[in-house]
One Martini backbone bead per residue (centre of mass of N, CA, C, O) as a GRO file, in nm:
protein
  472
    1MET     BB    1   4.516 -16.219  -7.345
    2SER     BB    2   4.626 -15.920  -7.287
    3ASP     BB    3   4.897 -15.712  -7.165
    4ILE     BB    4   4.766 -15.470  -6.970
    5LYS     BB    5   4.816 -15.171  -6.850
    6LYS     BB    6   4.766 -15.033  -6.559
    7PRO     BB    7   4.660 -14.725  -6.429
    8TRP     BB    8   4.785 -14.832  -6.128
    9GLY     BB    9   5.083 -14.977  -6.171
   10GLY     BB   10   5.312 -14.801  -6.028
   11ARG     BB   11   5.272 -14.938  -5.728
   12PHE     BB   12   5.342 -15.215  -5.872
   13GLU     BB   13   5.537 -15.519  -5.930
   14ARG     BB   14   5.274 -15.708  -5.978
   15SER     BB   15   5.050 -15.924  -6.099
   16GLY     BB   16   4.773 -16.154  -6.064
   17GLY     BB   17   4.666 -16.240  -6.324
   18ARG     BB   18   4.416 -16.377  -6.503
   19PHE     BB   19   4.217 -16.466  -6.282
   20LEU     BB   20   4.211 -16.191  -6.127
   21ASP     BB   21   4.127 -16.021  -6.361
   22GLU     BB   22   3.852 -16.166  -6.402
   23PHE     BB   23   3.742 -16.131  -6.114
   24GLY     BB   24   3.777 -15.800  -6.118
   25ALA     BB   25   3.597 -15.772  -6.354
   26SER     BB   26   3.317 -15.564  -6.521
   27LEU     BB   27   3.283 -15.570  -6.832
   28PRO     BB   28   3.052 -15.786  -6.882
   29VAL     BB   29   2.850 -15.572  -6.748
   30ASP     BB   30   2.937 -15.251  -6.815
   31SER     BB   31   2.935 -15.244  -7.135
   32ARG     BB   32   2.639 -15.124  -7.167
   33MET     BB   33   2.768 -14.820  -7.089
   34TRP     BB   34   2.913 -14.693  -7.341
   35ALA     BB   35   2.744 -14.444  -7.421
   36GLU     BB   36   2.761 -14.296  -7.152
   37ASP     BB   37   3.070 -14.277  -7.136
   38ILE     BB   38   3.108 -14.108  -7.392
   39ARG     BB   39   2.926 -13.869  -7.325
   40GLY     BB   40   3.070 -13.794  -7.060
   41SER     BB   41   3.355 -13.746  -7.183
   42ILE     BB   42   3.284 -13.522  -7.379
   43ALA     BB   43   3.175 -13.325  -7.168
   44HIS     BB   44   3.437 -13.315  -7.003
   45ALA     BB   45   3.626 -13.211  -7.224
   46ARG     BB   46   3.471 -12.949  -7.288
   47MET     BB   47   3.505 -12.832  -7.004
   48LEU     BB   48   3.812 -12.828  -6.991
   49ALA     BB   49   3.839 -12.628  -7.230
   50GLU     BB   50   3.667 -12.396  -7.109
   51ARG     BB   51   3.883 -12.392  -6.850
   52ASP     BB   52   4.184 -12.443  -6.957
   53VAL     BB   53   4.293 -12.743  -6.892
   54ILE     BB   54   4.259 -12.786  -7.192
   55THR     BB   55   4.265 -12.794  -7.515
   56SER     BB   56   4.076 -12.768  -7.794
   57ALA     BB   57   4.235 -12.975  -7.956
   58ASP     BB   58   4.205 -13.203  -7.753
   59ALA     BB   59   3.898 -13.206  -7.749
   60ASP     BB   60   3.863 -13.270  -8.048
   61ALA     BB   61   4.017 -13.537  -8.045
   62ILE     BB   62   3.846 -13.677  -7.838
   63GLU     BB   63   3.573 -13.661  -7.981
   64ALA     BB   64   3.658 -13.806  -8.239
   65GLY     BB   65   3.754 -14.070  -8.105
   66LEU     BB   66   3.488 -14.135  -7.954
   67SER     BB   67   3.303 -14.143  -8.203
   68GLU     BB   68   3.444 -14.383  -8.333
   69ILE     BB   69   3.397 -14.581  -8.102
   70TYR     BB   70   3.094 -14.565  -8.107
   71ARG     BB   71   3.054 -14.686  -8.389
   72GLU     BB   72   3.196 -14.956  -8.334
   73ILE     BB   73   3.016 -15.057  -8.107
   74ARG     BB   74   2.749 -15.035  -8.256
   75ASP     BB   75   2.864 -15.230  -8.503
   76GLY     BB   76   3.070 -15.461  -8.364
   77SER     BB   77   3.405 -15.382  -8.403
   78PHE     BB   78   3.484 -15.379  -8.114
   79ALA     BB   79   3.756 -15.471  -7.900
   80PHE     BB   80   3.738 -15.649  -7.621
   81ASP     BB   81   3.906 -15.655  -7.289
   82VAL     BB   82   3.914 -15.778  -6.967
   83ALA     BB   83   4.190 -15.633  -6.885
   84ASP     BB   84   4.040 -15.345  -6.855
   85GLU     BB   85   3.791 -15.425  -6.645
   86ASP     BB   86   3.633 -15.179  -6.797
   87ILE     BB   87   3.471 -14.957  -6.996
   88HIS     BB   88   3.650 -14.711  -6.930
   89MET     BB   89   3.933 -14.839  -6.996
   90ALA     BB   90   3.875 -14.939  -7.280
   91ILE     BB   91   3.827 -14.661  -7.407
   92GLU     BB   92   4.079 -14.505  -7.310
   93ARG     BB   93   4.292 -14.684  -7.432
   94VAL     BB   94   4.213 -14.664  -7.731
   95LEU     BB   95   4.222 -14.360  -7.748
   96THR     BB   96   4.525 -14.328  -7.677
   97GLU     BB   97   4.636 -14.502  -7.905
   98ARG     BB   98   4.516 -14.303  -8.134
   99ILE     BB   99   4.577 -13.984  -8.002
  100GLY     BB  100   4.743 -13.991  -7.749
  101PRO     BB  101   4.793 -13.754  -7.507
  102ALA     BB  102   4.502 -13.649  -7.519
  103GLY     BB  103   4.376 -13.907  -7.397
  104ALA     BB  104   4.533 -13.884  -7.117
  105ARG     BB  105   4.372 -13.602  -7.041
  106LEU     BB  106   4.075 -13.686  -6.985
  107HIS     BB  107   4.114 -13.764  -6.662
  108THR     BB  108   4.105 -13.490  -6.575
  109GLY     BB  109   3.927 -13.430  -6.276
  110ARG     BB  110   3.889 -13.747  -6.243
  111SER     BB  111   3.731 -14.055  -6.157
  112ARG     BB  112   3.608 -14.366  -6.155
  113ASN     BB  113   3.403 -14.310  -5.933
  114ASP     BB  114   3.248 -14.073  -6.081
  115GLN     BB  115   3.220 -14.204  -6.358
  116VAL     BB  116   3.042 -14.450  -6.279
  117ALA     BB  117   2.817 -14.285  -6.148
  118LEU     BB  118   2.739 -14.136  -6.399
  119ASP     BB  119   2.675 -14.371  -6.588
  120THR     BB  120   2.460 -14.505  -6.408
  121ARG     BB  121   2.267 -14.266  -6.406
  122MET     BB  122   2.218 -14.250  -6.707
  123TYR     BB  123   2.116 -14.537  -6.736
  124ALA     BB  124   1.883 -14.521  -6.533
  125LYS     BB  125   1.723 -14.305  -6.675
  126ALA     BB  126   1.675 -14.453  -6.942
  127ARG     BB  127   1.541 -14.708  -6.819
  128ALA     BB  128   1.311 -14.569  -6.667
  129ARG     BB  129   1.179 -14.462  -6.919
  130GLU     BB  130   1.134 -14.733  -7.063
  131LEU     BB  131   0.962 -14.855  -6.838
  132SER     BB  132   0.743 -14.636  -6.851
  133GLU     BB  133   0.656 -14.692  -7.141
  134VAL     BB  134   0.563 -14.992  -7.100
  135ASN     BB  135   0.366 -14.928  -6.878
  136VAL     BB  136   0.174 -14.765  -7.055
  137GLU     BB  137   0.115 -14.994  -7.255
  138LEU     BB  138  -0.010 -15.184  -7.050
  139ARG     BB  139  -0.235 -14.995  -6.946
  140SER     BB  140  -0.363 -14.961  -7.226
  141ALA     BB  141  -0.447 -15.260  -7.251
  142ILE     BB  142  -0.637 -15.256  -7.010
  143VAL     BB  143  -0.829 -15.038  -7.109
  144ARG     BB  144  -0.914 -15.173  -7.371
  145LEU     BB  145  -1.037 -15.427  -7.237
  146ALA     BB  146  -1.247 -15.272  -7.074
  147GLU     BB  147  -1.387 -15.129  -7.315
  148GLU     BB  148  -1.464 -15.408  -7.467
  149ASN     BB  149  -1.595 -15.500  -7.156
  150PRO     BB  150  -1.839 -15.335  -6.996
  151ASP     BB  151  -2.066 -15.598  -6.923
  152VAL     BB  152  -1.890 -15.802  -6.790
  153VAL     BB  153  -1.954 -16.067  -6.571
  154MET     BB  154  -1.802 -16.164  -6.258
  155PRO     BB  155  -1.643 -16.313  -6.012
  156GLY     BB  156  -1.561 -16.224  -5.700
  157TYR     BB  157  -1.282 -16.257  -5.470
  158THR     BB  158  -1.218 -16.433  -5.164
  159HIS     BB  159  -1.002 -16.677  -5.090
  160LEU     BB  160  -1.093 -16.801  -5.371
  161GLN     BB  161  -1.392 -16.715  -5.319
  162LYS     BB  162  -1.693 -16.647  -5.382
  163ALA     BB  163  -1.854 -16.323  -5.335
  164GLN     BB  164  -1.892 -16.097  -5.575
  165PRO     BB  165  -2.007 -15.932  -5.828
  166VAL     BB  166  -1.829 -15.817  -6.124
  167LEU     BB  167  -1.659 -15.638  -6.336
  168LEU     BB  168  -1.411 -15.694  -6.547
  169ALA     BB  169  -1.316 -15.399  -6.565
  170HIS     BB  170  -1.272 -15.365  -6.262
  171HIS     BB  171  -1.063 -15.585  -6.225
  172LEU     BB  172  -0.853 -15.475  -6.427
  173LEU     BB  173  -0.820 -15.183  -6.294
  174ALA     BB  174  -0.665 -15.271  -6.050
  175TYR     BB  175  -0.401 -15.305  -6.218
  176PHE     BB  176  -0.375 -15.021  -6.314
  177TRP     BB  177  -0.319 -14.899  -6.027
  178MET     BB  178  -0.073 -15.057  -5.962
  179LEU     BB  179   0.093 -14.960  -6.217
  180SER     BB  180   0.077 -14.659  -6.140
  181ARG     BB  181   0.257 -14.687  -5.893
  182ASP     BB  182   0.497 -14.789  -6.053
  183ALA     BB  183   0.531 -14.528  -6.218
  184THR     BB  184   0.602 -14.356  -5.975
  185ARG     BB  185   0.857 -14.513  -5.898
  186LEU     BB  186   1.006 -14.468  -6.166
  187ARG     BB  187   1.012 -14.162  -6.148
  188HIS     BB  188   1.170 -14.145  -5.887
  189ALA     BB  189   1.421 -14.290  -6.000
  190PHE     BB  190   1.482 -14.081  -6.211
  191GLU     BB  191   1.515 -13.840  -6.013
  192ALA     BB  192   1.742 -13.971  -5.840
  193ALA     BB  193   1.942 -13.989  -6.100
  194ASP     BB  194   1.919 -13.659  -6.159
  195VAL     BB  195   2.244 -13.641  -6.073
  196MET     BB  196   2.546 -13.474  -6.098
  197VAL     BB  197   2.876 -13.626  -5.998
  198LEU     BB  198   3.078 -13.501  -6.153
  199GLY     BB  199   3.362 -13.387  -5.948
  200SER     BB  200   3.414 -13.577  -5.701
  201ALA     BB  201   3.592 -13.789  -5.772
  202ALA     BB  202   3.700 -13.999  -5.544
  203LEU     BB  203   3.577 -13.792  -5.271
  204ALA     BB  204   3.694 -13.457  -5.257
  205GLY     BB  205   3.743 -13.368  -5.526
  206THR     BB  206   3.908 -13.092  -5.703
  207THR     BB  207   4.172 -12.870  -5.810
  208PHE     BB  208   4.027 -12.808  -6.054
  209ASP     BB  209   3.870 -12.573  -6.277
  210ILE     BB  210   3.555 -12.656  -6.275
  211ASP     BB  211   3.224 -12.720  -6.448
  212ARG     BB  212   2.946 -12.885  -6.352
  213ARG     BB  213   2.708 -12.737  -6.496
  214PHE     BB  214   2.801 -12.786  -6.780
  215VAL     BB  215   2.772 -13.095  -6.775
  216ALA     BB  216   2.478 -13.112  -6.686
  217ASP     BB  217   2.364 -12.969  -6.938
  218ARG     BB  218   2.483 -13.162  -7.154
  219LEU     BB  219   2.334 -13.429  -6.999
  220GLY     BB  220   2.046 -13.355  -6.859
  221PHE     BB  221   2.070 -13.240  -6.576
  222SER     BB  222   1.911 -13.081  -6.290
  223ASP     BB  223   2.169 -13.150  -6.107
  224VAL     BB  224   2.409 -13.138  -5.846
  225GLY     BB  225   2.607 -13.258  -5.626
  226ALA     BB  226   2.669 -13.166  -5.280
  227ASN     BB  227   2.848 -13.437  -5.222
  228SER     BB  228   3.127 -13.617  -5.292
  229MET     BB  229   3.090 -13.872  -5.117
  230ASP     BB  230   2.802 -13.928  -5.203
  231GLY     BB  231   2.849 -13.932  -5.511
  232VAL     BB  232   3.029 -14.213  -5.505
  233SER     BB  233   2.829 -14.391  -5.288
  234ASP     BB  234   2.559 -14.364  -5.425
  235ARG     BB  235   2.267 -14.618  -5.475
  236ASP     BB  236   1.965 -14.541  -5.436
  237PHE     BB  237   1.867 -14.524  -5.731
  238LEU     BB  238   1.897 -14.833  -5.775
  239LEU     BB  239   1.708 -14.918  -5.557
  240ASP     BB  240   1.461 -14.778  -5.668
  241LEU     BB  241   1.458 -14.930  -5.941
  242THR     BB  242   1.457 -15.221  -5.832
  243TYR     BB  243   1.202 -15.187  -5.665
  244ALA     BB  244   1.014 -15.119  -5.896
  245CYS     BB  245   1.058 -15.387  -6.038
  246ALA     BB  246   0.967 -15.578  -5.810
  247VAL     BB  247   0.677 -15.470  -5.780
  248THR     BB  248   0.593 -15.515  -6.066
  249MET     BB  249   0.633 -15.823  -6.059
  250VAL     BB  250   0.424 -15.877  -5.840
  251HIS     BB  251   0.186 -15.775  -6.008
  252LEU     BB  252   0.226 -15.961  -6.252
  253SER     BB  253   0.199 -16.225  -6.092
  254ARG     BB  254  -0.093 -16.187  -6.012
  255LEU     BB  255  -0.208 -16.169  -6.295
  256CYS     BB  256  -0.090 -16.440  -6.402
  257GLU     BB  257  -0.236 -16.621  -6.205
  258GLU     BB  258  -0.517 -16.551  -6.324
  259LEU     BB  259  -0.462 -16.640  -6.615
  260VAL     BB  260  -0.413 -16.933  -6.544
  261LEU     BB  261  -0.689 -16.986  -6.419
  262TRP     BB  262  -0.881 -16.872  -6.645
  263SER     BB  263  -0.752 -17.083  -6.872
  264SER     BB  264  -0.881 -17.305  -6.746
  265ASP     BB  265  -1.123 -17.544  -6.746
  266GLU     BB  266  -1.249 -17.467  -6.471
  267PHE     BB  267  -1.302 -17.175  -6.574
  268GLY     BB  268  -1.301 -17.043  -6.880
  269PHE     BB  269  -1.275 -16.717  -6.918
  270ILE     BB  270  -1.025 -16.765  -7.112
  271THR     BB  271  -0.826 -16.725  -7.421
  272LEU     BB  272  -0.530 -16.782  -7.530
  273ASP     BB  273  -0.306 -16.716  -7.739
  274ASP     BB  274  -0.096 -16.920  -7.908
  275ALA     BB  275   0.162 -16.735  -7.868
  276TYR     BB  276   0.103 -16.769  -7.529
  277ALA     BB  277   0.160 -17.080  -7.581
  278THR     BB  278   0.202 -17.431  -7.511
  279GLY     BB  279   0.295 -17.756  -7.529
  280SER     BB  280   0.329 -18.105  -7.530
  281SER     BB  281   0.546 -18.383  -7.566
  282ILE     BB  282   0.288 -18.603  -7.489
  283MET     BB  283   0.023 -18.408  -7.484
  284PRO     BB  284  -0.177 -18.305  -7.742
  285GLN     BB  285  -0.406 -18.120  -7.577
  286LYS     BB  286  -0.218 -17.906  -7.482
  287LYS     BB  287  -0.245 -17.562  -7.325
  288ASN     BB  288   0.005 -17.364  -7.205
  289PRO     BB  289   0.074 -17.082  -6.978
  290ASP     BB  290   0.393 -17.015  -6.988
  291PHE     BB  291   0.427 -16.700  -6.985
  292ALA     BB  292   0.281 -16.652  -6.721
  293GLU     BB  293   0.465 -16.841  -6.559
  294LEU     BB  294   0.733 -16.695  -6.613
  295VAL     BB  295   0.666 -16.432  -6.480
  296ARG     BB  296   0.612 -16.556  -6.206
  297GLY     BB  297   0.902 -16.679  -6.178
  298LYS     BB  298   1.082 -16.415  -6.225
  299THR     BB  299   1.009 -16.263  -5.962
  300GLY     BB  300   1.214 -16.397  -5.769
  301ARG     BB  301   1.470 -16.278  -5.903
  302VAL     BB  302   1.405 -15.976  -5.861
  303VAL     BB  303   1.388 -15.987  -5.559
  304GLY     BB  304   1.681 -16.082  -5.536
  305ASP     BB  305   1.813 -15.834  -5.652
  306LEU     BB  306   1.731 -15.647  -5.424
  307VAL     BB  307   1.862 -15.800  -5.192
  308GLY     BB  308   2.148 -15.794  -5.305
  309LEU     BB  309   2.187 -15.485  -5.306
  310LEU     BB  310   2.134 -15.434  -5.011
  311THR     BB  311   2.370 -15.616  -4.913
  312VAL     BB  312   2.606 -15.469  -5.045
  313LEU     BB  313   2.544 -15.184  -4.893
  314LYS     BB  314   2.569 -15.299  -4.626
  315GLY     BB  315   2.812 -15.146  -4.420
  316LEU     BB  316   2.938 -14.921  -4.584
  317PRO     BB  317   3.186 -14.717  -4.594
  318LEU     BB  318   3.316 -14.430  -4.648
  319ALA     BB  319   3.314 -14.440  -4.966
  320TYR     BB  320   3.450 -14.617  -5.173
  321ASN     BB  321   3.390 -14.962  -5.281
  322LYS     BB  322   3.431 -15.260  -5.447
  323ASP     BB  323   3.151 -15.376  -5.390
  324MET     BB  324   3.006 -15.172  -5.599
  325GLN     BB  325   3.046 -15.349  -5.850
  326GLU     BB  326   2.777 -15.524  -5.753
  327ASP     BB  327   2.533 -15.319  -5.848
  328LYS     BB  328   2.450 -15.411  -6.160
  329GLU     BB  329   2.360 -15.701  -6.228
  330GLY     BB  330   2.086 -15.699  -6.077
  331ALA     BB  331   1.970 -15.438  -6.193
  332PHE     BB  332   1.979 -15.523  -6.490
  333ASP     BB  333   1.801 -15.771  -6.461
  334ALA     BB  334   1.551 -15.626  -6.354
  335ILE     BB  335   1.509 -15.442  -6.597
  336ASP     BB  336   1.487 -15.658  -6.818
  337THR     BB  337   1.258 -15.828  -6.692
  338ALA     BB  338   1.040 -15.611  -6.660
  339HIS     BB  339   1.025 -15.527  -6.952
  340ALA     BB  340   0.957 -15.805  -7.079
  341SER     BB  341   0.705 -15.866  -6.901
  342MET     BB  342   0.529 -15.630  -6.985
  343THR     BB  343   0.525 -15.703  -7.284
  344VAL     BB  344   0.393 -15.981  -7.256
  345VAL     BB  345   0.133 -15.901  -7.106
  346ALA     BB  346   0.027 -15.707  -7.315
  347GLY     BB  347   0.000 -15.927  -7.534
  348MET     BB  348  -0.202 -16.110  -7.386
  349LEU     BB  349  -0.430 -15.898  -7.356
  350ASP     BB  350  -0.460 -15.820  -7.667
  351THR     BB  351  -0.519 -16.150  -7.757
  352MET     BB  352  -0.733 -16.235  -7.581
  353SER     BB  353  -1.025 -16.417  -7.486
  354VAL     BB  354  -1.359 -16.361  -7.381
  355ASN     BB  355  -1.585 -16.562  -7.176
  356GLU     BB  356  -1.879 -16.443  -7.094
  357ASP     BB  357  -2.065 -16.687  -7.019
  358ARG     BB  358  -1.879 -16.816  -6.812
  359MET     BB  359  -1.871 -16.576  -6.619
  360ALA     BB  360  -2.173 -16.546  -6.568
  361LEU     BB  361  -2.219 -16.829  -6.451
  362ALA     BB  362  -2.020 -16.791  -6.215
  363ALA     BB  363  -2.159 -16.537  -6.087
  364ALA     BB  364  -2.429 -16.697  -6.005
  365GLY     BB  365  -2.265 -16.847  -5.826
  366GLY     BB  366  -2.206 -16.872  -5.478
  367PHE     BB  367  -2.400 -16.656  -5.354
  368THR     BB  368  -2.334 -16.341  -5.451
  369ALA     BB  369  -2.628 -16.206  -5.338
  370ALA     BB  370  -2.629 -16.212  -5.022
  371THR     BB  371  -2.557 -15.920  -4.937
  372ASP     BB  372  -2.813 -15.786  -5.063
  373LEU     BB  373  -3.014 -15.923  -4.877
  374ALA     BB  374  -2.898 -15.804  -4.614
  375ASP     BB  375  -2.927 -15.507  -4.701
  376HIS     BB  376  -3.234 -15.510  -4.734
  377LEU     BB  377  -3.297 -15.571  -4.439
  378ALA     BB  378  -3.146 -15.328  -4.319
  379ALA     BB  379  -3.321 -15.113  -4.478
  380SER     BB  380  -3.589 -15.235  -4.311
  381GLY     BB  381  -3.458 -15.256  -3.991
  382VAL     BB  382  -3.263 -15.480  -3.972
  383PRO     BB  383  -3.017 -15.590  -3.817
  384PHE     BB  384  -2.737 -15.687  -3.966
  385ARG     BB  385  -2.671 -15.942  -3.797
  386GLU     BB  386  -2.949 -16.065  -3.842
  387ALA     BB  387  -2.946 -16.061  -4.149
  388HIS     BB  388  -2.700 -16.239  -4.179
  389GLU     BB  389  -2.831 -16.492  -4.050
  390ILE     BB  390  -3.071 -16.527  -4.235
  391VAL     BB  391  -2.908 -16.565  -4.501
  392GLY     BB  392  -2.735 -16.799  -4.403
  393ARG     BB  393  -2.980 -16.996  -4.385
  394LEU     BB  394  -3.052 -16.982  -4.679
  395VAL     BB  395  -2.787 -17.096  -4.791
  396LEU     BB  396  -2.802 -17.365  -4.641
  397ARG     BB  397  -3.063 -17.459  -4.773
  398CYS     BB  398  -2.960 -17.456  -5.065
  399GLU     BB  399  -2.734 -17.656  -5.029
  400ARG     BB  400  -2.917 -17.898  -4.938
  401GLU     BB  401  -3.112 -17.861  -5.214
  402GLY     BB  402  -2.956 -17.762  -5.472
  403ARG     BB  403  -2.971 -17.442  -5.477
  404THR     BB  404  -3.049 -17.108  -5.547
  405LEU     BB  405  -3.141 -16.788  -5.491
  406GLN     BB  406  -3.296 -16.780  -5.772
  407ASP     BB  407  -3.491 -17.037  -5.709
  408LEU     BB  408  -3.645 -16.882  -5.520
  409SER     BB  409  -3.934 -16.772  -5.412
  410ALA     BB  410  -4.121 -16.521  -5.287
  411GLU     BB  411  -4.261 -16.703  -5.075
  412GLU     BB  412  -4.004 -16.818  -4.947
  413TYR     BB  413  -3.894 -16.547  -4.855
  414ALA     BB  414  -4.138 -16.459  -4.679
  415GLU     BB  415  -4.109 -16.692  -4.472
  416VAL     BB  416  -3.842 -16.577  -4.354
  417HIS     BB  417  -3.929 -16.261  -4.434
  418PRO     BB  418  -4.142 -15.987  -4.473
  419SER     BB  419  -3.930 -15.793  -4.629
  420PHE     BB  420  -3.979 -15.983  -4.853
  421GLY     BB  421  -4.074 -15.925  -5.168
  422THR     BB  422  -4.157 -15.926  -5.507
  423ASP     BB  423  -3.852 -15.798  -5.567
  424VAL     BB  424  -3.637 -16.026  -5.507
  425ALA     BB  425  -3.533 -16.099  -5.791
  426ASN     BB  426  -3.379 -15.827  -5.826
  427ILE     BB  427  -3.181 -15.863  -5.585
  428VAL     BB  428  -3.047 -16.147  -5.719
  429ASP     BB  429  -2.959 -16.015  -5.963
  430VAL     BB  430  -2.653 -15.988  -6.084
  431ARG     BB  431  -2.664 -15.724  -6.250
  432GLU     BB  432  -2.795 -15.565  -6.020
  433VAL     BB  433  -2.576 -15.599  -5.813
  434VAL     BB  434  -2.374 -15.436  -5.975
  435ALA     BB  435  -2.536 -15.169  -6.036
  436ARG     BB  436  -2.559 -15.083  -5.719
  437ARG     BB  437  -2.243 -15.007  -5.738
  438ARG     BB  438  -2.212 -14.653  -5.730
  439SER     BB  439  -1.978 -14.601  -5.585
  440GLU     BB  440  -1.686 -14.475  -5.568
  441GLY     BB  441  -1.500 -14.744  -5.699
  442GLY     BB  442  -1.700 -14.923  -5.802
  443THR     BB  443  -1.876 -15.179  -6.013
  444GLY     BB  444  -2.052 -15.010  -6.152
  445GLN     BB  445  -2.098 -14.878  -6.454
  446ALA     BB  446  -2.074 -14.580  -6.375
  447ALA     BB  447  -1.818 -14.607  -6.199
  448VAL     BB  448  -1.639 -14.734  -6.426
  449ALA     BB  449  -1.658 -14.502  -6.622
  450GLY     BB  450  -1.518 -14.299  -6.432
  451GLN     BB  451  -1.257 -14.463  -6.401
  452LEU     BB  452  -1.174 -14.458  -6.701
  453ASP     BB  453  -1.141 -14.154  -6.718
  454ARG     BB  454  -0.919 -14.141  -6.506
  455ALA     BB  455  -0.721 -14.329  -6.651
  456ARG     BB  456  -0.682 -14.158  -6.905
  457GLY     BB  457  -0.561 -13.916  -6.755
  458VAL     BB  458  -0.312 -14.061  -6.646
  459LEU     BB  459  -0.195 -14.145  -6.916
  460ALA     BB  460  -0.161 -13.861  -7.030
  461ALA     BB  461   0.034 -13.760  -6.810
  462ASP     BB  462   0.252 -13.983  -6.851
  463THR     BB  463   0.308 -13.919  -7.148
  464ALA     BB  464   0.403 -13.630  -7.101
  465TRP     BB  465   0.646 -13.706  -6.924
  466LEU     BB  466   0.800 -13.870  -7.134
  467GLU     BB  467   0.864 -13.627  -7.315
  468THR     BB  468   1.040 -13.475  -7.103
  469ALA     BB  469   1.240 -13.715  -7.038
  470ALA     BB  470   1.374 -13.729  -7.324
  471ASP     BB  471   1.547 -13.448  -7.257
  472ALA     BB  472   1.719 -13.556  -6.989
   0.00000   0.00000   0.00000
């Protein structure tokens, strides 16, 4: 490691040495914000020149030097050194070495406090948009799968016990709406980050005649921060983004749990594509849903990322504190993990096979038509609680005799209650049970068709927002 002079070294008589340099450095984490740092610095330099704080020649030299560094980092030829502490000092040091005093003037009117806050906001905006994009792709995969299987009936569950038959499309679309709420959270995180805080300086603003709106326009921010102390100490936007990632992972974990169950021999509802499964080192017959399990497992880490960031920020006095250097590692991990997990789940859904016959067979079991029998009696004037008890006795009889509700004859139903007529077979037919759920948001074919139309409209609106966000 080279012995690099610290930008704040004038106040100190000696350095802490290599170990403390490495302990205090954030470069291994924040180096991924190199593009944002360079963009922000170029905008800042141009603003300083516009306000005659530095000369146009200095601004030109700064932009040319930063552009060269940009290309080197992009191409992998830039040499980082952890002694620089962070990405900001690494870039500024090399810039100054190359262009001389003009590089040293770049930091006029700003602090690393507002510089890092700016970079993090720019990074959060870009990643929130990317997460929103893959969220749309995942929801599109759900819609496609629902469209391809419009009439597939499966058992719906409560307490993981068969409850009532539903359409597979209806079940899948429940996850569409969960992920749509996640999209709303991601958009909110984008908007929370969309505030330009450069110009806050260390905490109190700057004495230089700067133009913050100029920088905001150059960098695509919709507003500037109203309070300099809040500007350097606010990380709510990172909390919002990490929270959106954590809830997304919880939703993906629920879906992956079902994919694990459904792909088991006991259920046999789906067959995962070989690309999304692995084998066993000792059992030749195994096909394990490892990728679904991995998404389920990674959820705990992302939830931990959120708790970690909340804990870092808890109890911090205004304004900036070094604790806030710990704001990025967990947030970056949450972003990376949520993005990769949504991509994996979309791939699983796009490539898996639906075993329609196995689902239909399962839907007919477990007395899933029992509620419709009770509803029929209630519609005939029998108080629902009494109807509930009558059908419960029927189910108990069937269990004892090893029969299903579909096995009972019309005469046997009539013996139980005269309101059961010759059409009772229609009442307990599983497909008819599904079709009768016509209420908005229900599982009947007509209701699900309307739900799909609504889902397509939501996707179209979210896709349109992505196009506008690309310019911000």
